[in-house]
Chimera marker file (.cmm) of the C-alpha trace (Angstrom):
<marker_set name="trace">
<marker id="1" x="21.148" y="-1.652" z="-20.222" r="1" g="1" b="0" radius="0.5"/>
<marker id="2" x="17.438" y="-0.545" z="-20.000" r="1" g="1" b="0" radius="0.5"/>
<marker id="3" x="14.840" y="-3.481" z="-22.053" r="1" g="1" b="0" radius="0.5"/>
<marker id="4" x="15.127" y="-6.894" z="-22.688" r="1" g="1" b="0" radius="0.5"/>
<marker id="5" x="15.919" y="-8.176" z="-25.355" r="1" g="1" b="0" radius="0.5"/>
<marker id="6" x="11.864" y="-9.061" z="-27.038" r="1" g="1" b="0" radius="0.5"/>
<marker id="7" x="12.326" y="-12.038" z="-28.083" r="1" g="1" b="0" radius="0.5"/>
<marker id="8" x="13.315" y="-14.054" z="-24.868" r="1" g="1" b="0" radius="0.5"/>
<marker id="9" x="10.218" y="-12.380" z="-23.425" r="1" g="1" b="0" radius="0.5"/>
<marker id="10" x="8.154" y="-13.734" z="-25.611" r="1" g="1" b="0" radius="0.5"/>
<marker id="11" x="9.821" y="-16.603" z="-25.153" r="1" g="1" b="0" radius="0.5"/>
<marker id="12" x="8.867" y="-16.666" z="-21.655" r="1" g="1" b="0" radius="0.5"/>
<marker id="13" x="5.652" y="-16.262" z="-22.276" r="1" g="1" b="0" radius="0.5"/>
<marker id="14" x="5.105" y="-18.685" z="-25.058" r="1" g="1" b="0" radius="0.5"/>
<marker id="15" x="6.397" y="-20.860" z="-22.405" r="1" g="1" b="0" radius="0.5"/>
<marker id="16" x="4.525" y="-20.137" z="-19.445" r="1" g="1" b="0" radius="0.5"/>
<marker id="17" x="1.329" y="-20.292" z="-21.804" r="1" g="1" b="0" radius="0.5"/>
<marker id="18" x="1.806" y="-23.877" z="-23.361" r="1" g="1" b="0" radius="0.5"/>
<marker id="19" x="2.175" y="-24.496" z="-19.847" r="1" g="1" b="0" radius="0.5"/>
<marker id="20" x="-1.790" y="-23.292" z="-18.766" r="1" g="1" b="0" radius="0.5"/>
<marker id="21" x="-4.975" y="-22.948" z="-19.822" r="1" g="1" b="0" radius="0.5"/>
<marker id="22" x="-4.868" y="-19.374" z="-20.035" r="1" g="1" b="0" radius="0.5"/>
<marker id="23" x="-8.021" y="-16.866" z="-21.412" r="1" g="1" b="0" radius="0.5"/>
<marker id="24" x="-7.502" y="-14.425" z="-24.046" r="1" g="1" b="0" radius="0.5"/>
<marker id="25" x="-7.807" y="-11.185" z="-20.669" r="1" g="1" b="0" radius="0.5"/>
<marker id="26" x="-4.707" y="-13.265" z="-19.595" r="1" g="1" b="0" radius="0.5"/>
<marker id="27" x="-2.629" y="-13.766" z="-22.224" r="1" g="1" b="0" radius="0.5"/>
<marker id="28" x="-2.622" y="-9.309" z="-23.025" r="1" g="1" b="0" radius="0.5"/>
<marker id="29" x="-2.119" y="-9.430" z="-19.647" r="1" g="1" b="0" radius="0.5"/>
<marker id="30" x="1.071" y="-10.817" z="-20.107" r="1" g="1" b="0" radius="0.5"/>
<marker id="31" x="1.628" y="-9.580" z="-22.711" r="1" g="1" b="0" radius="0.5"/>
<marker id="32" x="0.890" y="-5.655" z="-20.440" r="1" g="1" b="0" radius="0.5"/>
<marker id="33" x="4.132" y="-7.121" z="-18.640" r="1" g="1" b="0" radius="0.5"/>
<marker id="34" x="6.445" y="-8.282" z="-21.835" r="1" g="1" b="0" radius="0.5"/>
<marker id="35" x="5.648" y="-3.754" z="-23.064" r="1" g="1" b="0" radius="0.5"/>
<marker id="36" x="6.883" y="-3.004" z="-19.345" r="1" g="1" b="0" radius="0.5"/>
<marker id="37" x="9.653" y="-4.746" z="-19.245" r="1" g="1" b="0" radius="0.5"/>
<marker id="38" x="10.558" y="-4.238" z="-22.872" r="1" g="1" b="0" radius="0.5"/>
<marker id="39" x="10.582" y="-0.510" z="-21.948" r="1" g="1" b="0" radius="0.5"/>
<marker id="40" x="11.708" y="-0.483" z="-18.500" r="1" g="1" b="0" radius="0.5"/>
<marker id="41" x="13.986" y="-2.997" z="-17.766" r="1" g="1" b="0" radius="0.5"/>
<marker id="42" x="12.511" y="-5.425" z="-14.960" r="1" g="1" b="0" radius="0.5"/>
<marker id="43" x="10.064" y="-6.285" z="-13.258" r="1" g="1" b="0" radius="0.5"/>
<marker id="44" x="8.927" y="-7.357" z="-10.102" r="1" g="1" b="0" radius="0.5"/>
<marker id="45" x="5.927" y="-9.326" z="-8.393" r="1" g="1" b="0" radius="0.5"/>
<marker id="46" x="5.468" y="-5.744" z="-6.605" r="1" g="1" b="0" radius="0.5"/>
<marker id="47" x="6.064" y="-4.486" z="-9.576" r="1" g="1" b="0" radius="0.5"/>
<marker id="48" x="2.086" y="-6.568" z="-10.397" r="1" g="1" b="0" radius="0.5"/>
<marker id="49" x="1.155" y="-5.994" z="-6.910" r="1" g="1" b="0" radius="0.5"/>
<marker id="50" x="1.276" y="-2.021" z="-6.653" r="1" g="1" b="0" radius="0.5"/>
<marker id="51" x="1.537" y="-0.461" z="-9.632" r="1" g="1" b="0" radius="0.5"/>
<marker id="52" x="-1.176" y="0.729" z="-12.561" r="1" g="1" b="0" radius="0.5"/>
<marker id="53" x="-2.069" y="-0.805" z="-15.039" r="1" g="1" b="0" radius="0.5"/>
<marker id="54" x="-0.875" y="-3.921" z="-13.032" r="1" g="1" b="0" radius="0.5"/>
<marker id="55" x="-3.230" y="-3.729" z="-10.320" r="1" g="1" b="0" radius="0.5"/>
<marker id="56" x="-6.071" y="-2.883" z="-11.265" r="1" g="1" b="0" radius="0.5"/>
<marker id="57" x="-6.224" y="-6.073" z="-13.652" r="1" g="1" b="0" radius="0.5"/>
<marker id="58" x="-4.461" y="-8.733" z="-11.521" r="1" g="1" b="0" radius="0.5"/>
<marker id="59" x="-7.849" y="-10.516" z="-10.125" r="1" g="1" b="0" radius="0.5"/>
<marker id="60" x="-7.723" y="-12.067" z="-14.433" r="1" g="1" b="0" radius="0.5"/>
<marker id="61" x="-4.749" y="-14.145" z="-12.196" r="1" g="1" b="0" radius="0.5"/>
<marker id="62" x="-7.159" y="-15.532" z="-9.127" r="1" g="1" b="0" radius="0.5"/>
<marker id="63" x="-5.973" y="-18.954" z="-10.015" r="1" g="1" b="0" radius="0.5"/>
<marker id="64" x="-2.411" y="-18.914" z="-11.549" r="1" g="1" b="0" radius="0.5"/>
<marker id="65" x="-1.235" y="-16.582" z="-8.439" r="1" g="1" b="0" radius="0.5"/>
<marker id="66" x="1.343" y="-19.042" z="-8.811" r="1" g="1" b="0" radius="0.5"/>
<marker id="67" x="2.415" y="-19.435" z="-11.499" r="1" g="1" b="0" radius="0.5"/>
<marker id="68" x="1.853" y="-15.883" z="-11.809" r="1" g="1" b="0" radius="0.5"/>
<marker id="69" x="4.065" y="-15.220" z="-9.537" r="1" g="1" b="0" radius="0.5"/>
<marker id="70" x="6.956" y="-17.565" z="-11.041" r="1" g="1" b="0" radius="0.5"/>
<marker id="71" x="6.530" y="-15.877" z="-14.528" r="1" g="1" b="0" radius="0.5"/>
<marker id="72" x="7.365" y="-13.097" z="-13.289" r="1" g="1" b="0" radius="0.5"/>
<marker id="73" x="10.611" y="-14.301" z="-11.324" r="1" g="1" b="0" radius="0.5"/>
<marker id="74" x="11.827" y="-15.623" z="-14.241" r="1" g="1" b="0" radius="0.5"/>
<marker id="75" x="12.045" y="-12.372" z="-15.768" r="1" g="1" b="0" radius="0.5"/>
<marker id="76" x="13.506" y="-10.912" z="-12.866" r="1" g="1" b="0" radius="0.5"/>
<marker id="77" x="15.649" y="-13.626" z="-12.820" r="1" g="1" b="0" radius="0.5"/>
<marker id="78" x="17.340" y="-13.222" z="-16.591" r="1" g="1" b="0" radius="0.5"/>
<marker id="79" x="17.650" y="-9.011" z="-16.904" r="1" g="1" b="0" radius="0.5"/>
<marker id="80" x="18.644" y="-8.619" z="-13.209" r="1" g="1" b="0" radius="0.5"/>
<marker id="81" x="22.714" y="-10.288" z="-13.947" r="1" g="1" b="0" radius="0.5"/>
<marker id="82" x="22.351" y="-8.368" z="-17.250" r="1" g="1" b="0" radius="0.5"/>
<marker id="83" x="22.010" y="-4.988" z="-15.286" r="1" g="1" b="0" radius="0.5"/>
<marker id="84" x="23.855" y="-5.582" z="-11.799" r="1" g="1" b="0" radius="0.5"/>
<link id1="1" id2="2" r="1" g="1" b="0" radius="0.2"/>
<link id1="2" id2="3" r="1" g="1" b="0" radius="0.2"/>
<link id1="3" id2="4" r="1" g="1" b="0" radius="0.2"/>
<link id1="4" id2="5" r="1" g="1" b="0" radius="0.2"/>
<link id1="5" id2="6" r="1" g="1" b="0" radius="0.2"/>
<link id1="6" id2="7" r="1" g="1" b="0" radius="0.2"/>
<link id1="7" id2="8" r="1" g="1" b="0" radius="0.2"/>
<link id1="8" id2="9" r="1" g="1" b="0" radius="0.2"/>
<link id1="9" id2="10" r="1" g="1" b="0" radius="0.2"/>
<link id1="10" id2="11" r="1" g="1" b="0" radius="0.2"/>
<link id1="11" id2="12" r="1" g="1" b="0" radius="0.2"/>
<link id1="12" id2="13" r="1" g="1" b="0" radius="0.2"/>
<link id1="13" id2="14" r="1" g="1" b="0" radius="0.2"/>
<link id1="14" id2="15" r="1" g="1" b="0" radius="0.2"/>
<link id1="15" id2="16" r="1" g="1" b="0" radius="0.2"/>
<link id1="16" id2="17" r="1" g="1" b="0" radius="0.2"/>
<link id1="17" id2="18" r="1" g="1" b="0" radius="0.2"/>
<link id1="18" id2="19" r="1" g="1" b="0" radius="0.2"/>
<link id1="19" id2="20" r="1" g="1" b="0" radius="0.2"/>
<link id1="20" id2="21" r="1" g="1" b="0" radius="0.2"/>
<link id1="21" id2="22" r="1" g="1" b="0" radius="0.2"/>
<link id1="22" id2="23" r="1" g="1" b="0" radius="0.2"/>
<link id1="23" id2="24" r="1" g="1" b="0" radius="0.2"/>
<link id1="24" id2="25" r="1" g="1" b="0" radius="0.2"/>
<link id1="25" id2="26" r="1" g="1" b="0" radius="0.2"/>
<link id1="26" id2="27" r="1" g="1" b="0" radius="0.2"/>
<link id1="27" id2="28" r="1" g="1" b="0" radius="0.2"/>
<link id1="28" id2="29" r="1" g="1" b="0" radius="0.2"/>
<link id1="29" id2="30" r="1" g="1" b="0" radius="0.2"/>
<link id1="30" id2="31" r="1" g="1" b="0" radius="0.2"/>
<link id1="31" id2="32" r="1" g="1" b="0" radius="0.2"/>
<link id1="32" id2="33" r="1" g="1" b="0" radius="0.2"/>
<link id1="33" id2="34" r="1" g="1" b="0" radius="0.2"/>
<link id1="34" id2="35" r="1" g="1" b="0" radius="0.2"/>
<link id1="35" id2="36" r="1" g="1" b="0" radius="0.2"/>
<link id1="36" id2="37" r="1" g="1" b="0" radius="0.2"/>
<link id1="37" id2="38" r="1" g="1" b="0" radius="0.2"/>
<link id1="38" id2="39" r="1" g="1" b="0" radius="0.2"/>
<link id1="39" id2="40" r="1" g="1" b="0" radius="0.2"/>
<link id1="40" id2="41" r="1" g="1" b="0" radius="0.2"/>
<link id1="41" id2="42" r="1" g="1" b="0" radius="0.2"/>
<link id1="42" id2="43" r="1" g="1" b="0" radius="0.2"/>
<link id1="43" id2="44" r="1" g="1" b="0" radius="0.2"/>
<link id1="44" id2="45" r="1" g="1" b="0" radius="0.2"/>
<link id1="45" id2="46" r="1" g="1" b="0" radius="0.2"/>
<link id1="46" id2="47" r="1" g="1" b="0" radius="0.2"/>
<link id1="47" id2="48" r="1" g="1" b="0" radius="0.2"/>
<link id1="48" id2="49" r="1" g="1" b="0" radius="0.2"/>
<link id1="49" id2="50" r="1" g="1" b="0" radius="0.2"/>
<link id1="50" id2="51" r="1" g="1" b="0" radius="0.2"/>
<link id1="51" id2="52" r="1" g="1" b="0" radius="0.2"/>
<link id1="52" id2="53" r="1" g="1" b="0" radius="0.2"/>
<link id1="53" id2="54" r="1" g="1" b="0" radius="0.2"/>
<link id1="54" id2="55" r="1" g="1" b="0" radius="0.2"/>
<link id1="55" id2="56" r="1" g="1" b="0" radius="0.2"/>
<link id1="56" id2="57" r="1" g="1" b="0" radius="0.2"/>
<link id1="57" id2="58" r="1" g="1" b="0" radius="0.2"/>
<link id1="58" id2="59" r="1" g="1" b="0" radius="0.2"/>
<link id1="59" id2="60" r="1" g="1" b="0" radius="0.2"/>
<link id1="60" id2="61" r="1" g="1" b="0" radius="0.2"/>
<link id1="61" id2="62" r="1" g="1" b="0" radius="0.2"/>
<link id1="62" id2="63" r="1" g="1" b="0" radius="0.2"/>
<link id1="63" id2="64" r="1" g="1" b="0" radius="0.2"/>
<link id1="64" id2="65" r="1" g="1" b="0" radius="0.2"/>
<link id1="65" id2="66" r="1" g="1" b="0" radius="0.2"/>
<link id1="66" id2="67" r="1" g="1" b="0" radius="0.2"/>
<link id1="67" id2="68" r="1" g="1" b="0" radius="0.2"/>
<link id1="68" id2="69" r="1" g="1" b="0" radius="0.2"/>
<link id1="69" id2="70" r="1" g="1" b="0" radius="0.2"/>
<link id1="70" id2="71" r="1" g="1" b="0" radius="0.2"/>
<link id1="71" id2="72" r="1" g="1" b="0" radius="0.2"/>
<link id1="72" id2="73" r="1" g="1" b="0" radius="0.2"/>
<link id1="73" id2="74" r="1" g="1" b="0" radius="0.2"/>
<link id1="74" id2="75" r="1" g="1" b="0" radius="0.2"/>
<link id1="75" id2="76" r="1" g="1" b="0" radius="0.2"/>
<link id1="76" id2="77" r="1" g="1" b="0" radius="0.2"/>
<link id1="77" id2="78" r="1" g="1" b="0" radius="0.2"/>
<link id1="78" id2="79" r="1" g="1" b="0" radius="0.2"/>
<link id1="79" id2="80" r="1" g="1" b="0" radius="0.2"/>
<link id1="80" id2="81" r="1" g="1" b="0" radius="0.2"/>
<link id1="81" id2="82" r="1" g="1" b="0" radius="0.2"/>
<link id1="82" id2="83" r="1" g="1" b="0" radius="0.2"/>
<link id1="83" id2="84" r="1" g="1" b="0" radius="0.2"/>
</marker_set>
């Protein structure tokens, strides 16, 4: 199964942004993550740190690296049982 339910991804996005004071650039970065997950089926912290377009824009999350890592793990955890 490739991709993930967009509603579930957006729900996790909403939970993340409600718990953090993010600017528009950070929210756009998260939407890029959602688009990636919906198209490719999964994402990990390693992808965000090492692959374009994420690695080029990761600095927008400097003050929120730990919450961002937890957010990515949250998405990955939901997806992993579906693809195993």
